[in-house]
C-alpha positions, -999 to +999 in steps of 0.1 A: -128-168+181-147-158+212-178-176+224-198-157+249-233-146+256-226-109+258-235-077+240-221-046+225-243-017+236-246+019+220-261+047+231-283+067+207-290+105+220-302+095+256-320+059+244-300+032+252-298+005+219-278-030+225-264-046+189-265-081+198-236-100+180-235-141+172-228-164+201-196-170+183-177-139+168-141-127+161-126-096+171-125-081+139-163-086+137-166-066+167-142-037+153-164-037+125-195-028+143-176-003+164-165+013+130-203+016+123-211+032+153-179+054+149-195+071+113-230+072+125-238+110+134-269+094+159-244+081+182-235+099+205-218+072+233-204+037+229-201+012+255-185-019+254-199-045+278-182-075+269-158-101+288-125-092+301-110-115+275-121-094+249-114-057+260-078-058+244-062-026+237-069-029+200-109-031+202-110-003+233-090+020+207-112+016+178-135+036+194-140+071+188-122+091+216-153+117+215-176+088+215-156+069+245-181+071+275-160+048+294-129+068+287-107+035+284-091+044+248-054+054+256-064+085+242-088+094+268-067+080+297-033+103+284-058+131+286-072+124+319-035+114+333-027+153+319-057+167+334-076+178+300-109+167+314-128+193+284-118+171+262-120+135+281-145+113+297-140+103+335-144+063+333-173+063+350-163+031+375-134+046+388-161+081+393-182+059+411-158+046+435-141+084+441-177+098+448-182+068+470-153+077+492-158+116+494-195+104+503-181+085+538-154+110+540-123+091+537-104+103+511-072+115+525-068+097+555-032+086+565-037+059+584-016+022+577-048+001+577-073+009+548-101+031+553-119+015+524-112-012+501-118-010+466-120-048+447-117-049+410-119-085+404-154-105+400-143-138+416-145-150+452-124-132+473-111-132+514-102-102+529-079-102+559-090-085+589-055-067+590-067-047+559-091-029+575-104-001+602-133-006+618-159+014+597-140+008+567-158+006+534-154-023+507-167-010+472-164-042+449-168-031+415-175-066+397-211-059+387-200-028+371-181-048+345-201-077+340-238-081+342-249-114+359-214-119+378-222-119+419-187-108+436-185-126+466-167-106+494-155-126+529-144-113+558-120-131+586-142-115+617-169-094+624-154-061+618-180-031+617-175-026+580-201-014+550-200-034+518-216-018+486-214-019+448-213+007+423-231-008+393-260+018+399-240+046+403-215+039+374-245+033+348-254+069+360-222+084+355-217+069+321-251+083+311-239+116+323-208+109+303-237+103+274-250+138+282-217+155+279-205+138+246-239+152+233-231+183+245-195+184+230-210+172+199-236+199+197-209+227+207-186+214+174-216+221+154-218+258+157-189+275+135-154+276+153-132+305+155-099+299+133-068+290+156-046+295+125-009+290+124+007+309+097+040+297+082+071+322+079+087+335+049+121+344+044+122+358+008+155+359-011+169+383-035+172+376-063+140+360-061+143+323-068+124+302-092+090+287-086+094+253-078+128+261-056+104+283-039+078+258-033+099+229-022+119+256+004+086+254+023+073+226+041+035+223+043+014+219+072-003+186+074-039+189+057-056+176+087-037+203+106-049+230+081-083+216+083-089+216+120-075+255+121-099+268+100-128+249+116-134+217+100-146+189+114-130+153+108-158+138+090-158+167+066-130+162+048-114+133+028-073+135+027-055+131-006-023+124+006-005+150+033-012+180+016-044+183+002-081+172+010-116+172-001-140+190+016-176+172+021-205+195+013-222+186+047-202+218+060-229+239+039-257+227+061-239+225+096-232+263+090-261+274+072-271+298+097-234+311+097-233+347+080-210+354+049-178+371+050-169+393+024-168+383-011-138+394-033-134+394-072-103+393-087-101+402-127-077+422-149-071+443-179-069+429-212-040+401-213-012+401-227+020+381-240+033+397-208+012+378-183-006+402-156-002+377-126-039+379-115-035+341-096-002+357-081-021+390-071-051+365-056-030+346-033-009+378-020-038+393-011-049+363+011-016+359+026-020+394+033-052+392+049-046+363+068-009+362+078+000+397+087-032+415+093-047+384+112-082+384+092-095+352+082-094+347+043-099+322+017-085+319-018-107+302-046-090+290-076-099+270-107-077+239-112-051+241-140-058+223-173-030+203-184-030+215-219-017+250-208+007+233-182+025+211-213+019+242-237+029+274-233+014+293-207+028+267-177+012+262-144-016+283-124-004+279-087+007+315-086+046+326-085+072+333-069+065+342-028+027+343-037+020+300-045-004+275-037+020+244-025+030+222-032+026+237-067+038+203-086+006+187-071-018+215-077-004+216-114-006+177-122-041+160-115-046+172-085-076+150-068-082+136-108-114+162-112-107+167-146-102+128-156-138+122-139-150+153-164-130+135-193-146+100-183-181+115-176-179+136-212-167+106-232-193+085-219-220+105-232-200+106-267-196+066-266-231+063-257-245+088-286-224+067-317-234+034-301-272+040-298-273+056-332-255+022-345-279+001-323-311+020-338-301+019-373-293-016-376-327-031-350-360-035-350-385-017-326-389-059-313-350-063-309-343-030-299-370-031-270-360-066-257-323-057-256-334-022-238-360-038-215-348-076-207-360-103-191-339-111-155-346-146-138-382-143-161-388-104-149-389-079-172-392-043-155-380-007-167-354+010-145-362+042-128-342+061-159-363+042-183-393+052-163-384+092-165-382+089-199-416+069-203-433+099-184-417+127-207-433+111-238-466+110-217-466+072-213-476+061-177-477+026-177-450+006-159-459-026-177-432-035-201-457-058-221-484-030-218-471-007-242-486-003-276-463-010-308-462+031-312-452+036-278-428+011-279-416+027-312-414+059-294-394+046-261-367+029-277-360+055-305-337+085-303-339+092-338-305+112-333-292+131-365-258+122-373-254+159-385-270+176-353-247+158-330-233+186-307-215+169-281-181+163-287-151+140-268-127+157-251-089+151-236-068+171-214-041+179-238-036+202-264-040+183-295-044+205-327-052+169-349-080+163-332-100+193-340-115+174-370-118+136-370-139+107-388-155+080-364-167+047-372-143+036-396-137+000-383-158-028-400-178-035-372-195-005-368-211-011-406-203+020-423-218+044-397-192+071-400-193+105-390-172+136-388-165+152-353-141+165-328-124+169-298-124+191-273-100+202-245-115+183-215-123+219-196-146+229-223-168+203-216-203+213-205-197+189-174-170+210-165-189+242-166-217+224-148-194+213-119-184+253-118-221+263-116-240+239-096-252+239-059-253+203-048-251+166-059-290+168-065-287+196-088-259+184-107-276+154-111-305+172-126-285+196-149-261+163-161-299+148-174-306+184-193-277+184-213-285+185-253-265+162-274-283+167-305-314+169-322-333+141-340-345+142-375-377+158-365-361+185-348-364+179-308-340+177-284-318+145-270-307+151-238-284+130-215-311+118-197-329+102-228-298+083-237-301+067-201-268+079-188-276+107-166-273+087-133-242+067-144-227+105-151-236+114-112-217+084-101-189+093-120-188+128-107-199+124-071-165+131-058-153+159-080-181+180-070-163+182-031-139+212-037-102+205-025-084+220+004-048+236-003-029+256+013-003+288+005+031+296+010+021+311+041-002+283+058-036+304+047-065+277+028-071+281-007-102+259-024-092+249-055-119+237-077-133+233-116-113+251-143-136+263-173-117+286-197-129+322-199-129+327-232-150+296-247-167+287-211-173+313-181-139+312-164-144+308-128-145+284-100-168+268-085-199+281-067-197+255-041-161+264-032-172+301-026-202+290-006-181+270+017-154+295+021-179+325+028-194+303+058-158+293+070-142+324+072-169+341+095-186+375+090-160+396+090-136+376+069-129+378+032-134+353+002-108+358-029-122+345-062-103+349-096-121+355-129-101+343-161-086+369-189-099+400-190-128+419-168-151+419-202-145+382-205-142+362-167-155+395-150-185+399-171-193+364-170-189+361-133-216+389-128-243+373-155-236+338-150-219+330-118-239+357-096-273+351-112-266+311-106-251+312-072-274+343-057-237+354-041-230+397-046-196+408-047-183+434-026-154+445-041-135+438-080-099+440-078-084+447-113-052+438-115-025+458-144+013+459-153+029+484-166+043+462-188+008+454-202-002+489-203+026+498-224+013+475-252-023+488-248-008+523-252+011+514-282+040+495-274+054+466-301+043+433-303+063+407-283+067+369-290+069+339-266+106+334-261+123+366-276+143+391-258+120+418-246+119+454-267+133+481-252+102+502-242+089+476-223+124+472-201+131+512-198+109+540-189+081+554-209+056+575-194+038+579-226+031+545-235+022+536-196-004+569-202-016+557-234-027+518-215-039+535-187-065+561-202-077+532-228-077+498-218-074+505-179-102+528-177-122+511-201-122+477-175-132+502-149-159+514-162-170+478-171-172+468-133-187+500-129-217+489-149-221+461-120-226+488-096-191+472-074-166+489-063-129+486-079-097+487-063-066+485-090-036+463-080-005+473-099+017+442-101+051+455-099+079+439-118+116+454-110+120+470-143+089+497-135+103+528-122+086+550-094+073+575-120+056+551-139+037+531-110+026+567-096+011+574-130-007+545-134-023+546-097-030+582-104-045+581-135-065+549-123-082+569-092-093+597-118-111+568-136-131+560-111-107+531-088-118+535-052-079+530-051-050+522-069-017+504-051+016+487-060+018+453-050+051+434-042+037+398-033+060+384-062+092+393-040+078+398-006+052+374-003+018+389+017+040+413+031+044+433-001+007+432-004-004+447+029-018+480+013-039+462-013-057+441+016-061+475+039-075+491+004-095+460-001-112+458+033-115+496+033-132+493+000-155+464+012-177+486+037-179+513+011-220+512-002-227+482-031-253+488-060-245+456-073-269+452-110-267+428-136-263+439-172-292+424-183-322+410-175-331+373-180-363+376-198-346+402-226-344+385-258-312+363-271-303+388-296-310+416-268-285+402-246-258+396-270-260+433-282-257+447-248-229+427-242-209+437-275-220+474-268-219+483-234-183+456-227-168+457-258-173+489-272-188+470-308-213+493-325-239+465-334-237+431-340-235+407-370-253+375-369-251+347-397-280+327-406-269+298-392-270+316-361-302+336-366-315+302-371-299+288-337-316+313-319-353+308-332-349+271-326-339+277-290-366+305-283-391+277-297-373+251-271-379+275-246-342+284-235-345+322-244-346+330-209-306+314-204-279+341-200-254+344-221-215+333-224-198+348-251-169+331-270-146+353-278-108+358-281-095+370-244-069+390-265-089+422-274-122+437-261-132+433-300-130+401-320-094+409-337-067+398-308-044+420-326-067+453-315-052+465-283-062+491-264-098+501-268-111+494-301-138+512-320-159+513-348-165+477-353-193+453-357-193+420-339-196+391-359-214+359-344-206+328-365-227+305-345-249+298-313-250+269-293-267+262-258-254+243-228-288+236-213-273+218-184-249+248-173-276+270-179-263+298-207-266+301-245-230+309-259-229+326-292-193+319-308-177+355-321-155+347-349-132+316-353-128+305-317-113+272-315-119+247-285-092+229-290-056+243-283-026+235-300+012+233-289+035+255-301+071+251-319+083+248-285+060+239-259+069+236-218+071+198-221+109+203-230+118+215-202+096+192-175+117+162-162+117+138-134+148+124-113+143+087-106+160+087-076+144+119-058+111+117-074+117+154-079+098+173-109+121+199-126+111+225-152+073+233-139+068+269-139 
């Protein structure tokens, strides 16, 4: 403990403010104050005005080097010693001494006796006359270190020597350092060109397993990558060595920075053979940045653990076009999906608890518990005040409400049969598709049937993907409709009083996660809604952050789930409508094998050997798939006025004749270009042709348009998607679906866009129909509303929101070595 009447000074702008500490304080208390100043963006200089006993290395090195205007931290001293004056501060006392010496012309003298003596101590000092030449200067620095200290200098004879202090000059130079610090800070706030070091690849043949390739590459430290792409230290929150959250304050800092080019990767109708949109996305950005030296960012969805342990496996890409470390990408990441599950299930718990309490208590008992007296004071919480205002009640005194107002306030009167909110879990569990809750005696017979959905089907996931900030997310969370009252009125999360708690649970999940590809190029991973039961795209925020970071000439490549008829249509009509962003290019991914299936090839089953049609050359099947499904998906993209580049993801069984045929038909069908891609085997070098084609297409005229206006009636919006995108003759609404549409129109939801919940395996509602089905009517079984996310979602046919596990799930192959902690079996 130190006992001294001193102060800690800081500089805010150019105004000196002092922080006063207690007369008795500890070193830790001082350090705590310094750390606060380090984090304060208004502070550009910190000056420690303390006794020497306290100026320890621990204290001095606590000061942020960018704010260390006395230049006393080890980092600043090291930079100065190296001659790096652009990043360091010259200690003002030393600078003052040097300026005084230079002013007196006494630098560089080679005599034995001193031209000048600099005294650093504060105590009485005797200077022997043999030390000084006539006319020498004596400079004492005591007052530069301690206020109120008088340095006494005694010279043993009357030599003609001058004595001067440096306190005033030191103060001026210290202020000069503050100005320099402020200037540097202002420069840091501007967009900074990338200085990115790509990682070298040495592709092997045959190509090893994905996890072996991932482990063979040493990723850059995430703080290094962040610095290379122009992120400030305070804009990232590291989660280990290889991933970090990026703060949304970046959008404010770079708000004047023009956006880069916006590229969407979509695909033909998917098959069990796989098309590889993620690998194409990653291969493309590796080619753009590591090889063409153009700034680029990939924006991907976070994979659900349902498919990871089910059938599909991971979603980090594959071969030499991967996000690394792939096991961290595929497992938990930074916990966003867990946060969504916690928030979603909090709403579910609140619903059932509220229905129970309303059913078993009087108005008076409910009111006394909802608005309790605490220390003799009774008041409404802010979220309760908001509910009162929605009810048209302007009172703020709980005792002033009438009995009727109390009843309206405490009773949501949720109809158990009309609760639409489900619990979620991030596991494929078919036995949770229908459950009964409330069977314990403590729930007093209040049982009801409900279900679990997969976590990524939660409306909260859709909100995370579409929101543009924390305030907007909180508003959307509050708007979520969880069911209807017995009188038919919608009940929201805000009515339940839970919206503030949901925002707290989601406050970190809203920040995109920064990772990297095998070649060291940046990737944002954020949000993960499925495209068949939600809108199937990564987050608006990740795209917006990336578009600012890449600069005006850079590229942001994002991926839409499943085929262009599903993920791309929703990207345009929902995501772009919400974000205000407009894409420059669509990359449409196809494979020879998938085109053969759409051209009439035999069905395949997971784990079974491929039929010979998919291994041997078959130009007839390839042509059939190109002239049907590939052509149709190109036409769908053209409905929105965006240029299309076809990326043919090449497999080793593809022949040159098949490759040439696909590229030729794709161009004849309206694609701006069509190129084969070999990124799986070669990394970014294998996608150079695709990168050049995308660059050319991004400079073409863009006539982007939405498929429908928001004001178009709900039924007509559904019909337009069915007819223009899927190729249906018409739609057929069930009685229940029509009743829901009438109700949503009555509630004012008619202007929301449409998010079709439909099988991804066919353009129709029948998954077995490949190619381009015709002559069908699209059945609309039910219609639901995600009011918080901001869309209406019709259910086509029998869509399940909870996948099931197959006979042999992926988890049979996944294992952990307890000694090395290495994971095996992920793909």
